[in-house]
Biopython code that builds the backbone (N, CA, C, O; Angstrom):
import numpy as np
from Bio.PDB.StructureBuilder import StructureBuilder

atoms = [
    (1, "MET", "N", (-9.286, 5.390, -16.950)),
    (1, "MET", "CA", (-9.204, 4.901, -15.597)),
    (1, "MET", "C", (-8.126, 5.690, -14.885)),
    (1, "MET", "O", (-7.024, 5.855, -15.409)),
    (2, "SER", "N", (-8.428, 6.170, -13.715)),
    (2, "SER", "CA", (-7.492, 6.969, -12.951)),
    (2, "SER", "C", (-6.513, 6.092, -12.196)),
    (2, "SER", "O", (-6.883, 5.051, -11.652)),
    (3, "THR", "N", (-5.284, 6.516, -12.170)),
    (3, "THR", "CA", (-4.279, 5.772, -11.423)),
    (3, "THR", "C", (-3.798, 6.557, -10.221)),
    (3, "THR", "O", (-2.740, 6.257, -9.668)),
    (4, "THR", "N", (-4.568, 7.571, -9.802)),
    (4, "THR", "CA", (-4.126, 8.419, -8.710)),
    (4, "THR", "C", (-4.004, 7.664, -7.399)),
    (4, "THR", "O", (-3.247, 8.085, -6.524)),
    (5, "ASP", "N", (-4.721, 6.567, -7.236)),
    (5, "ASP", "CA", (-4.626, 5.802, -6.013)),
    (5, "ASP", "C", (-3.634, 4.647, -6.130)),
    (5, "ASP", "O", (-3.628, 3.746, -5.291)),
    (6, "GLN", "N", (-2.810, 4.671, -7.149)),
    (6, "GLN", "CA", (-1.857, 3.600, -7.396)),
    (6, "GLN", "C", (-0.436, 4.121, -7.181)),
    (6, "GLN", "O", (-0.220, 5.332, -7.138)),
    (7, "PRO", "N", (0.519, 3.222, -7.049)),
    (7, "PRO", "CA", (1.912, 3.635, -6.875)),
    (7, "PRO", "C", (2.395, 4.517, -8.025)),
    (7, "PRO", "O", (1.884, 4.439, -9.142)),
    (8, "GLY", "N", (3.385, 5.355, -7.731)),
    (8, "GLY", "CA", (3.938, 6.245, -8.745)),
    (8, "GLY", "C", (4.853, 5.508, -9.695)),
    (8, "GLY", "O", (4.884, 4.278, -9.723)),
    (9, "ASP", "N", (5.595, 6.270, -10.471)),
    (9, "ASP", "CA", (6.562, 5.719, -11.405)),
    (9, "ASP", "C", (5.936, 4.817, -12.460)),
    (9, "ASP", "O", (6.506, 3.787, -12.819)),
    (10, "LEU", "N", (4.752, 5.206, -12.961)),
    (10, "LEU", "CA", (4.130, 4.424, -14.027)),
    (10, "LEU", "C", (4.865, 4.689, -15.330)),
    (10, "LEU", "O", (5.316, 5.804, -15.588)),
    (11, "HIS", "N", (4.978, 3.671, -16.129)),
    (11, "HIS", "CA", (5.606, 3.792, -17.435)),
    (11, "HIS", "C", (4.818, 2.916, -18.397)),
    (11, "HIS", "O", (4.034, 2.071, -17.965)),
    (12, "PRO", "N", (5.017, 3.108, -19.692)),
    (12, "PRO", "CA", (4.323, 2.232, -20.642)),
    (12, "PRO", "C", (4.583, 0.776, -20.291)),
    (12, "PRO", "O", (5.719, 0.373, -20.039)),
    (13, "GLY", "N", (3.530, 0.009, -20.281)),
    (13, "GLY", "CA", (3.651, -1.397, -19.926)),
    (13, "GLY", "C", (3.295, -1.696, -18.486)),
    (13, "GLY", "O", (3.227, -2.862, -18.098)),
    (14, "SER", "N", (3.065, -0.657, -17.677)),
    (14, "SER", "CA", (2.706, -0.867, -16.273)),
    (14, "SER", "C", (1.239, -1.239, -16.106)),
    (14, "SER", "O", (0.891, -2.043, -15.242)),
    (15, "GLU", "N", (0.379, -0.651, -16.934)),
    (15, "GLU", "CA", (-1.058, -0.842, -16.770)),
    (15, "GLU", "C", (-1.614, -1.759, -17.852)),
    (15, "GLU", "O", (-1.198, -1.713, -19.009)),
    (16, "HIS", "N", (-2.563, -2.590, -17.442)),
    (16, "HIS", "CA", (-3.190, -3.529, -18.357)),
    (16, "HIS", "C", (-4.675, -3.620, -18.047)),
    (16, "HIS", "O", (-5.075, -3.581, -16.883)),
    (17, "LEU", "N", (-5.487, -3.741, -19.084)),
    (17, "LEU", "CA", (-6.919, -3.985, -18.938)),
    (17, "LEU", "C", (-7.291, -5.194, -19.776)),
    (17, "LEU", "O", (-7.031, -5.233, -20.979)),
    (18, "ILE", "N", (-7.894, -6.170, -19.140)),
    (18, "ILE", "CA", (-8.413, -7.322, -19.859)),
    (18, "ILE", "C", (-9.931, -7.220, -19.732)),
    (18, "ILE", "O", (-10.482, -7.422, -18.650)),
    (19, "ILE", "N", (-10.604, -6.907, -20.834)),
    (19, "ILE", "CA", (-12.044, -6.686, -20.838)),
    (19, "ILE", "C", (-12.733, -8.009, -21.162)),
    (19, "ILE", "O", (-12.425, -8.652, -22.165)),
    (20, "LEU", "N", (-13.666, -8.405, -20.300)),
    (20, "LEU", "CA", (-14.333, -9.693, -20.441)),
    (20, "LEU", "C", (-15.835, -9.529, -20.254)),
    (20, "LEU", "O", (-16.267, -8.682, -19.474)),
    (21, "PRO", "N", (-16.639, -10.326, -20.957)),
    (21, "PRO", "CA", (-18.088, -10.212, -20.825)),
    (21, "PRO", "C", (-18.647, -10.904, -19.585)),
    (21, "PRO", "O", (-19.800, -10.667, -19.226)),
    (22, "ASP", "N", (-17.872, -11.741, -18.932)),
    (22, "ASP", "CA", (-18.380, -12.541, -17.825)),
    (22, "ASP", "C", (-17.663, -12.194, -16.518)),
    (22, "ASP", "O", (-16.436, -12.266, -16.436)),
    (23, "ARG", "N", (-18.435, -11.820, -15.507)),
    (23, "ARG", "CA", (-17.855, -11.421, -14.227)),
    (23, "ARG", "C", (-17.081, -12.562, -13.564)),
    (23, "ARG", "O", (-16.001, -12.340, -13.017)),
    (24, "ASP", "N", (-17.623, -13.773, -13.609)),
    (24, "ASP", "CA", (-16.952, -14.905, -12.966)),
    (24, "ASP", "C", (-15.575, -15.160, -13.579)),
    (24, "ASP", "O", (-14.618, -15.451, -12.862)),
    (25, "VAL", "N", (-15.476, -15.051, -14.887)),
    (25, "VAL", "CA", (-14.191, -15.248, -15.565)),
    (25, "VAL", "C", (-13.218, -14.150, -15.135)),
    (25, "VAL", "O", (-12.042, -14.416, -14.887)),
    (26, "ALA", "N", (-13.715, -12.920, -15.049)),
    (26, "ALA", "CA", (-12.864, -11.805, -14.620)),
    (26, "ALA", "C", (-12.368, -12.022, -13.191)),
    (26, "ALA", "O", (-11.191, -11.802, -12.904)),
    (27, "GLU", "N", (-13.250, -12.448, -12.304)),
    (27, "GLU", "CA", (-12.864, -12.687, -10.912)),
    (27, "GLU", "C", (-11.830, -13.818, -10.809)),
    (27, "GLU", "O", (-10.887, -13.732, -10.022)),
    (28, "GLU", "N", (-12.015, -14.871, -11.605)),
    (28, "GLU", "CA", (-11.071, -15.988, -11.598)),
    (28, "GLU", "C", (-9.692, -15.546, -12.087)),
    (28, "GLU", "O", (-8.675, -15.933, -11.510)),
    (29, "LEU", "N", (-9.654, -14.740, -13.143)),
    (29, "LEU", "CA", (-8.379, -14.240, -13.647)),
    (29, "LEU", "C", (-7.701, -13.364, -12.594)),
    (29, "LEU", "O", (-6.501, -13.495, -12.352)),
    (30, "ALA", "N", (-8.460, -12.484, -11.978)),
    (30, "ALA", "CA", (-7.890, -11.601, -10.961)),
    (30, "ALA", "C", (-7.290, -12.412, -9.814)),
    (30, "ALA", "O", (-6.198, -12.104, -9.337)),
    (31, "GLU", "N", (-7.997, -13.435, -9.378)),
    (31, "GLU", "CA", (-7.498, -14.283, -8.290)),
    (31, "GLU", "C", (-6.217, -15.008, -8.710)),
    (31, "GLU", "O", (-5.268, -15.098, -7.931)),
    (32, "GLU", "N", (-6.192, -15.518, -9.929)),
    (32, "GLU", "CA", (-5.009, -16.205, -10.441)),
    (32, "GLU", "C", (-3.805, -15.262, -10.472)),
    (32, "GLU", "O", (-2.699, -15.642, -10.087)),
    (33, "LEU", "N", (-4.031, -14.039, -10.929)),
    (33, "LEU", "CA", (-2.934, -13.072, -11.009)),
    (33, "LEU", "C", (-2.433, -12.691, -9.617)),
    (33, "LEU", "O", (-1.228, -12.543, -9.410)),
    (34, "ARG", "N", (-3.341, -12.533, -8.674)),
    (34, "ARG", "CA", (-2.920, -12.241, -7.296)),
    (34, "ARG", "C", (-2.076, -13.395, -6.743)),
    (34, "ARG", "O", (-1.064, -13.173, -6.079)),
    (35, "ASP", "N", (-2.508, -14.630, -7.026)),
    (35, "ASP", "CA", (-1.758, -15.803, -6.569)),
    (35, "ASP", "C", (-0.362, -15.847, -7.176)),
    (35, "ASP", "O", (0.564, -16.389, -6.571)),
    (36, "GLU", "N", (-0.208, -15.278, -8.369)),
    (36, "GLU", "CA", (1.092, -15.250, -9.044)),
    (36, "GLU", "C", (1.983, -14.116, -8.549)),
    (36, "GLU", "O", (3.145, -14.025, -8.944)),
    (37, "GLY", "N", (1.456, -13.257, -7.695)),
    (37, "GLY", "CA", (2.273, -12.193, -7.130)),
    (37, "GLY", "C", (1.992, -10.801, -7.649)),
    (37, "GLY", "O", (2.674, -9.853, -7.260)),
    (38, "PHE", "N", (1.008, -10.651, -8.517)),
    (38, "PHE", "CA", (0.623, -9.305, -8.941)),
    (38, "PHE", "C", (-0.093, -8.642, -7.772)),
    (38, "PHE", "O", (-1.117, -9.138, -7.303)),
    (39, "GLU", "N", (0.445, -7.525, -7.305)),
    (39, "GLU", "CA", (-0.096, -6.874, -6.109)),
    (39, "GLU", "C", (-1.306, -5.990, -6.386)),
    (39, "GLU", "O", (-2.194, -5.872, -5.541)),
    (40, "HIS", "N", (-1.349, -5.382, -7.536)),
    (40, "HIS", "CA", (-2.386, -4.398, -7.833)),
    (40, "HIS", "C", (-3.294, -4.928, -8.937)),
    (40, "HIS", "O", (-3.086, -4.655, -10.119)),
    (41, "VAL", "N", (-4.298, -5.686, -8.529)),
    (41, "VAL", "CA", (-5.256, -6.279, -9.457)),
    (41, "VAL", "C", (-6.646, -6.007, -8.915)),
    (41, "VAL", "O", (-6.909, -6.211, -7.730)),
    (42, "ARG", "N", (-7.535, -5.547, -9.782)),
    (42, "ARG", "CA", (-8.921, -5.351, -9.356)),
    (42, "ARG", "C", (-9.858, -5.584, -10.525)),
    (42, "ARG", "O", (-9.486, -5.428, -11.688)),
    (43, "VAL", "N", (-11.074, -5.960, -10.191)),
    (43, "VAL", "CA", (-12.107, -6.162, -11.194)),
    (43, "VAL", "C", (-13.043, -4.967, -11.102)),
    (43, "VAL", "O", (-13.527, -4.621, -10.023)),
    (44, "VAL", "N", (-13.292, -4.339, -12.251)),
    (44, "VAL", "CA", (-14.180, -3.177, -12.296)),
    (44, "VAL", "C", (-15.216, -3.377, -13.384)),
    (44, "VAL", "O", (-14.974, -4.084, -14.362)),
    (45, "ARG", "N", (-16.353, -2.760, -13.213)),
    (45, "ARG", "CA", (-17.411, -2.848, -14.216)),
    (45, "ARG", "C", (-17.212, -1.716, -15.211)),
    (45, "ARG", "O", (-17.051, -0.556, -14.833)),
    (46, "GLU", "N", (-17.227, -2.069, -16.472)),
    (46, "GLU", "CA", (-17.005, -1.110, -17.554)),
    (46, "GLU", "C", (-18.276, -0.969, -18.374)),
    (46, "GLU", "O", (-18.841, -1.972, -18.810)),
    (47, "ALA", "N", (-18.730, 0.243, -18.588)),
    (47, "ALA", "CA", (-19.874, 0.475, -19.472)),
    (47, "ALA", "C", (-19.408, 0.322, -20.914)),
    (47, "ALA", "O", (-18.303, 0.733, -21.268)),
    (48, "ALA", "N", (-20.249, -0.265, -21.730)),
    (48, "ALA", "CA", (-19.920, -0.412, -23.154)),
    (48, "ALA", "C", (-19.779, 0.962, -23.778)),
    (48, "ALA", "O", (-20.413, 1.923, -23.342)),
    (49, "LYS", "N", (-18.952, 1.049, -24.790)),
    (49, "LYS", "CA", (-18.620, 2.347, -25.365)),
    (49, "LYS", "C", (-19.287, 2.609, -26.707)),
    (49, "LYS", "O", (-18.898, 3.541, -27.412)),
    (50, "THR", "N", (-20.273, 1.817, -27.073)),
    (50, "THR", "CA", (-20.956, 2.065, -28.333)),
    (50, "THR", "C", (-22.428, 2.336, -28.076)),
    (50, "THR", "O", (-22.988, 1.886, -27.076)),
    (51, "GLU", "N", (-23.042, 3.068, -28.977)),
    (51, "GLU", "CA", (-24.462, 3.375, -28.825)),
    (51, "GLU", "C", (-25.310, 2.118, -28.825)),
    (51, "GLU", "O", (-26.289, 2.028, -28.085)),
    (52, "GLU", "N", (-24.944, 1.149, -29.648)),
    (52, "GLU", "CA", (-25.708, -0.085, -29.749)),
    (52, "GLU", "C", (-25.718, -0.850, -28.431)),
    (52, "GLU", "O", (-26.671, -1.569, -28.129)),
    (53, "ASP", "N", (-24.663, -0.693, -27.656)),
    (53, "ASP", "CA", (-24.524, -1.455, -26.418)),
    (53, "ASP", "C", (-24.724, -0.576, -25.183)),
    (53, "ASP", "O", (-24.155, -0.854, -24.127)),
    (54, "ASP", "N", (-25.524, 0.474, -25.305)),
    (54, "ASP", "CA", (-25.686, 1.418, -24.206)),
    (54, "ASP", "C", (-25.976, 0.759, -22.861)),
    (54, "ASP", "O", (-25.477, 1.210, -21.831)),
    (55, "GLU", "N", (-26.767, -0.289, -22.862)),
    (55, "GLU", "CA", (-27.146, -0.884, -21.594)),
    (55, "GLU", "C", (-26.256, -2.058, -21.209)),
    (55, "GLU", "O", (-26.411, -2.620, -20.125)),
    (56, "ASP", "N", (-25.347, -2.427, -22.064)),
    (56, "ASP", "CA", (-24.460, -3.542, -21.767)),
    (56, "ASP", "C", (-23.297, -3.076, -20.897)),
    (56, "ASP", "O", (-22.849, -1.932, -20.977)),
    (57, "HIS", "N", (-22.836, -3.977, -20.085)),
    (57, "HIS", "CA", (-21.652, -3.713, -19.277)),
    (57, "HIS", "C", (-20.707, -4.891, -19.431)),
    (57, "HIS", "O", (-21.122, -6.021, -19.690)),
    (58, "GLU", "N", (-19.462, -4.603, -19.270)),
    (58, "GLU", "CA", (-18.466, -5.639, -19.348)),
    (58, "GLU", "C", (-17.600, -5.510, -18.107)),
    (58, "GLU", "O", (-17.657, -4.509, -17.393)),
    (59, "TRP", "N", (-16.813, -6.520, -17.866)),
    (59, "TRP", "CA", (-15.964, -6.560, -16.684)),
    (59, "TRP", "C", (-14.518, -6.418, -17.110)),
    (59, "TRP", "O", (-14.064, -7.073, -18.049)),
    (60, "ALA", "N", (-13.810, -5.568, -16.420)),
    (60, "ALA", "CA", (-12.403, -5.341, -16.742)),
    (60, "ALA", "C", (-11.548, -5.782, -15.565)),
    (60, "ALA", "O", (-11.828, -5.458, -14.411)),
    (61, "VAL", "N", (-10.508, -6.521, -15.883)),
    (61, "VAL", "CA", (-9.496, -6.843, -14.888)),
    (61, "VAL", "C", (-8.384, -5.823, -15.113)),
    (61, "VAL", "O", (-7.716, -5.827, -16.147)),
    (62, "TYR", "N", (-8.202, -4.959, -14.134)),
    (62, "TYR", "CA", (-7.181, -3.921, -14.197)),
    (62, "TYR", "C", (-5.955, -4.448, -13.459)),
    (62, "TYR", "O", (-6.044, -4.874, -12.307)),
    (63, "VAL", "N", (-4.820, -4.415, -14.132)),
    (63, "VAL", "CA", (-3.570, -4.895, -13.548)),
    (63, "VAL", "C", (-2.549, -3.768, -13.626)),
    (63, "VAL", "O", (-2.320, -3.193, -14.690)),
    (64, "LEU", "N", (-1.952, -3.465, -12.507)),
    (64, "LEU", "CA", (-0.851, -2.511, -12.466)),
    (64, "LEU", "C", (0.376, -3.288, -12.028)),
    (64, "LEU", "O", (0.432, -3.801, -10.910)),
    (65, "ASP", "N", (1.349, -3.372, -12.904)),
    (65, "ASP", "CA", (2.565, -4.129, -12.615)),
    (65, "ASP", "C", (3.761, -3.220, -12.770)),
    (65, "ASP", "O", (4.171, -2.906, -13.888)),
    (66, "THR", "N", (4.322, -2.797, -11.654)),
    (66, "THR", "CA", (5.480, -1.903, -11.693)),
    (66, "THR", "C", (6.786, -2.669, -11.529)),
    (66, "THR", "O", (7.850, -2.066, -11.390)),
    (67, "ARG", "N", (6.707, -3.996, -11.544)),
    (67, "ARG", "CA", (7.911, -4.805, -11.346)),
    (67, "ARG", "C", (8.815, -4.796, -12.569)),
    (67, "ARG", "O", (10.039, -4.820, -12.438)),
    (68, "LEU", "N", (8.220, -4.760, -13.758)),
    (68, "LEU", "CA", (9.023, -4.785, -14.975)),
    (68, "LEU", "C", (9.530, -3.392, -15.298)),
    (68, "LEU", "O", (8.802, -2.415, -15.122)),
    (69, "PRO", "N", (10.751, -3.283, -15.761)),
    (69, "PRO", "CA", (11.256, -1.970, -16.183)),
    (69, "PRO", "C", (10.542, -1.521, -17.453)),
    (69, "PRO", "O", (9.849, -2.304, -18.102)),
    (70, "ASP", "N", (10.718, -0.279, -17.788)),
    (70, "ASP", "CA", (10.143, 0.249, -19.024)),
    (70, "ASP", "C", (10.905, -0.391, -20.174)),
    (70, "ASP", "O", (11.934, 0.117, -20.619)),
    (71, "ALA", "N", (10.384, -1.503, -20.641)),
    (71, "ALA", "CA", (11.110, -2.276, -21.642)),
    (71, "ALA", "C", (10.189, -2.656, -22.788)),
    (71, "ALA", "O", (10.086, -3.828, -23.152)),
    (72, "GLU", "N", (9.520, -1.660, -23.354)),
    (72, "GLU", "CA", (8.620, -1.942, -24.469)),
    (72, "GLU", "C", (9.378, -2.732, -25.518)),
    (72, "GLU", "O", (10.451, -2.328, -25.967)),
    (73, "GLY", "N", (8.812, -3.853, -25.897)),
    (73, "GLY", "CA", (9.452, -4.712, -26.863)),
    (73, "GLY", "C", (10.336, -5.777, -26.229)),
    (73, "GLY", "O", (10.806, -6.680, -26.920)),
    (74, "GLY", "N", (10.570, -5.680, -24.907)),
    (74, "GLY", "CA", (11.370, -6.684, -24.220)),
    (74, "GLY", "C", (10.591, -7.981, -24.057)),
    (74, "GLY", "O", (9.364, -7.996, -24.158)),
    (75, "GLY", "N", (11.304, -9.058, -23.806)),
    (75, "GLY", "CA", (10.684, -10.372, -23.719)),
    (75, "GLY", "C", (9.613, -10.491, -22.658)),
    (75, "GLY", "O", (8.529, -10.995, -22.950)),
    (76, "ALA", "N", (9.871, -10.045, -21.432)),
    (76, "ALA", "CA", (8.886, -10.150, -20.355)),
    (76, "ALA", "C", (7.685, -9.257, -20.642)),
    (76, "ALA", "O", (6.538, -9.652, -20.433)),
    (77, "TYR", "N", (7.958, -8.067, -21.116)),
    (77, "TYR", "CA", (6.894, -7.116, -21.448)),
    (77, "TYR", "C", (5.972, -7.693, -22.521)),
    (77, "TYR", "O", (4.751, -7.696, -22.361)),
    (78, "GLU", "N", (6.555, -8.177, -23.607)),
    (78, "GLU", "CA", (5.756, -8.721, -24.699)),
    (78, "GLU", "C", (5.072, -10.028, -24.290)),
    (78, "GLU", "O", (3.953, -10.305, -24.721)),
    (79, "GLY", "N", (5.737, -10.820, -23.469)),
    (79, "GLY", "CA", (5.141, -12.063, -23.005)),
    (79, "GLY", "C", (3.880, -11.821, -22.203)),
    (79, "GLY", "O", (2.893, -12.538, -22.368)),
    (80, "LEU", "N", (3.898, -10.824, -21.339)),
    (80, "LEU", "CA", (2.720, -10.483, -20.548)),
    (80, "LEU", "C", (1.604, -9.970, -21.444)),
    (80, "LEU", "O", (0.441, -10.337, -21.278)),
    (81, "ARG", "N", (1.964, -9.126, -22.385)),
    (81, "ARG", "CA", (0.978, -8.593, -23.327)),
    (81, "ARG", "C", (0.340, -9.730, -24.145)),
    (81, "ARG", "O", (-0.875, -9.749, -24.339)),
    (82, "GLU", "N", (1.150, -10.659, -24.613)),
    (82, "GLU", "CA", (0.629, -11.787, -25.389)),
    (82, "GLU", "C", (-0.262, -12.685, -24.530)),
    (82, "GLU", "O", (-1.302, -13.160, -24.988)),
    (83, "ARG", "N", (0.148, -12.912, -23.295)),
    (83, "ARG", "CA", (-0.657, -13.747, -22.385)),
    (83, "ARG", "C", (-2.030, -13.129, -22.160)),
    (83, "ARG", "O", (-3.044, -13.819, -22.260)),
    (84, "PHE", "N", (-2.071, -11.841, -21.857)),
    (84, "PHE", "CA", (-3.350, -11.179, -21.601)),
    (84, "PHE", "C", (-4.209, -11.128, -22.858)),
    (84, "PHE", "O", (-5.427, -11.294, -22.790)),
    (85, "THR", "N", (-3.578, -10.900, -23.999)),
    (85, "THR", "CA", (-4.306, -10.868, -25.267)),
    (85, "THR", "C", (-4.950, -12.215, -25.553)),
    (85, "THR", "O", (-6.125, -12.282, -25.912)),
    (86, "GLU", "N", (-4.189, -13.281, -25.395)),
    (86, "GLU", "CA", (-4.709, -14.627, -25.669)),
    (86, "GLU", "C", (-5.827, -14.999, -24.693)),
    (86, "GLU", "O", (-6.833, -15.581, -25.096)),
    (87, "PHE", "N", (-5.655, -14.668, -23.427)),
    (87, "PHE", "CA", (-6.706, -14.964, -22.441)),
    (87, "PHE", "C", (-7.992, -14.244, -22.822)),
    (87, "PHE", "O", (-9.075, -14.828, -22.780)),
    (88, "ALA", "N", (-7.870, -12.972, -23.194)),
    (88, "ALA", "CA", (-9.052, -12.195, -23.583)),
    (88, "ALA", "C", (-9.731, -12.817, -24.797)),
    (88, "ALA", "O", (-10.953, -12.970, -24.810)),
    (89, "ARG", "N", (-8.962, -13.172, -25.806)),
    (89, "ARG", "CA", (-9.531, -13.783, -27.021)),
    (89, "ARG", "C", (-10.270, -15.083, -26.705)),
    (89, "ARG", "O", (-11.359, -15.325, -27.225)),
    (90, "GLN", "N", (-9.681, -15.909, -25.861)),
    (90, "GLN", "CA", (-10.289, -17.191, -25.519)),
    (90, "GLN", "C", (-11.606, -17.022, -24.760)),
    (90, "GLN", "O", (-12.422, -17.943, -24.707)),
    (91, "ASN", "N", (-11.803, -15.856, -24.182)),
    (91, "ASN", "CA", (-12.997, -15.616, -23.368)),
    (91, "ASN", "C", (-13.885, -14.516, -23.955)),
    (91, "ASN", "O", (-14.616, -13.849, -23.223)),
    (92, "ASP", "N", (-13.822, -14.329, -25.277)),
    (92, "ASP", "CA", (-14.661, -13.368, -25.995)),
    (92, "ASP", "C", (-14.504, -11.937, -25.501)),
    (92, "ASP", "O", (-15.465, -11.168, -25.473)),
    (93, "GLY", "N", (-13.297, -11.594, -25.116)),
    (93, "GLY", "CA", (-13.029, -10.238, -24.660)),
    (93, "GLY", "C", (-11.931, -9.607, -25.487)),
    (93, "GLY", "O", (-11.662, -10.036, -26.609)),
    (94, "TRP", "N", (-11.304, -8.598, -24.938)),
    (94, "TRP", "CA", (-10.172, -7.984, -25.609)),
    (94, "TRP", "C", (-9.235, -7.392, -24.573)),
    (94, "TRP", "O", (-9.586, -7.216, -23.407)),
    (95, "TYR", "N", (-8.030, -7.091, -25.038)),
    (95, "TYR", "CA", (-6.972, -6.567, -24.186)),
    (95, "TYR", "C", (-6.686, -5.127, -24.583)),
    (95, "TYR", "O", (-6.643, -4.793, -25.767)),
    (96, "ASP", "N", (-6.493, -4.290, -23.590)),
    (96, "ASP", "CA", (-6.151, -2.895, -23.829)),
    (96, "ASP", "C", (-5.051, -2.515, -22.845)),
    (96, "ASP", "O", (-5.082, -2.893, -21.674)),
    (97, "GLU", "N", (-4.102, -1.775, -23.337)),
    (97, "GLU", "CA", (-3.030, -1.317, -22.473)),
    (97, "GLU", "C", (-3.043, 0.203, -22.441)),
    (97, "GLU", "O", (-2.617, 0.843, -23.402)),
    (98, "PRO", "N", (-3.532, 0.797, -21.339)),
    (98, "PRO", "CA", (-3.555, 2.263, -21.260)),
    (98, "PRO", "C", (-2.165, 2.846, -21.474)),
    (98, "PRO", "O", (-1.178, 2.354, -20.928)),
    (99, "GLY", "N", (-2.109, 3.886, -22.265)),
    (99, "GLY", "CA", (-0.835, 4.546, -22.531)),
    (99, "GLY", "C", (-0.029, 3.924, -23.648)),
    (99, "GLY", "O", (1.004, 4.468, -24.038)),
    (100, "ASP", "N", (-0.480, 2.789, -24.176)),
    (100, "ASP", "CA", (0.233, 2.140, -25.268)),
    (100, "ASP", "C", (-0.200, 2.800, -26.576)),
    (100, "ASP", "O", (-1.396, 2.857, -26.862)),
    (101, "PRO", "N", (0.742, 3.299, -27.374)),
    (101, "PRO", "CA", (0.359, 3.952, -28.627)),
    (101, "PRO", "C", (-0.183, 2.994, -29.680)),
    (101, "PRO", "O", (-0.787, 3.426, -30.661)),
    (102, "ARG", "N", (0.029, 1.705, -29.483)),
    (102, "ARG", "CA", (-0.499, 0.725, -30.432)),
    (102, "ARG", "C", (-2.000, 0.580, -30.238)),
    (102, "ARG", "O", (-2.493, 0.801, -29.132)),
    (103, "PRO", "N", (-2.742, 0.216, -31.278)),
    (103, "PRO", "CA", (-4.178, 0.047, -31.108)),
    (103, "PRO", "C", (-4.485, -1.130, -30.194)),
    (103, "PRO", "O", (-3.688, -2.063, -30.098)),
    (104, "PRO", "N", (-5.656, -1.098, -29.508)),
    (104, "PRO", "CA", (-6.025, -2.219, -28.649)),
    (104, "PRO", "C", (-6.027, -3.531, -29.423)),
    (104, "PRO", "O", (-6.361, -3.565, -30.607)),
    (105, "VAL", "N", (-5.660, -4.583, -28.758)),
    (105, "VAL", "CA", (-5.618, -5.896, -29.364)),
    (105, "VAL", "C", (-6.917, -6.606, -29.028)),
    (105, "VAL", "O", (-7.317, -6.635, -27.864)),
    (106, "GLY", "N", (-7.595, -7.189, -30.037)),
    (106, "GLY", "CA", (-8.861, -7.824, -29.736)),
    (106, "GLY", "C", (-9.166, -9.010, -30.552)),
    (106, "GLY", "O", (-10.218, -9.626, -30.377)),
]
sb = StructureBuilder()
sb.init_structure("model")
sb.init_model(0)
sb.init_chain("A")
sb.init_seg("    ")
for serial, (resi, resn, name, xyz) in enumerate(atoms, 1):
    if name == "N":
        sb.init_residue(resn, " ", resi, " ")
    sb.init_atom(name, np.array(xyz, "f"), 0.0, 1.0, " ", f" {name:<3s}", serial, name[0])
structure = sb.get_structure()
């Protein structure tokens, strides 16, 4: 996903993807995050990445949060990651953090 249309100064922990199978759930999460003050939230359609699922699509909630400092392992950083991971699990999806060297959480 390109971040060229997003604010500069990206660092690990700035970008988040919550992949969900249901568009309504993705839209509800995006609205909730906007209400909480996340400025850069959008829902995008993601094509499945496996041959078996060639025709399947999933919905991704893309979140760009530049409010937190580059604090990998810090409490706020990990709390956000855990929150998104748990939300994805509860809704049959998974969480991915672009630029994070750790494997996607699912």
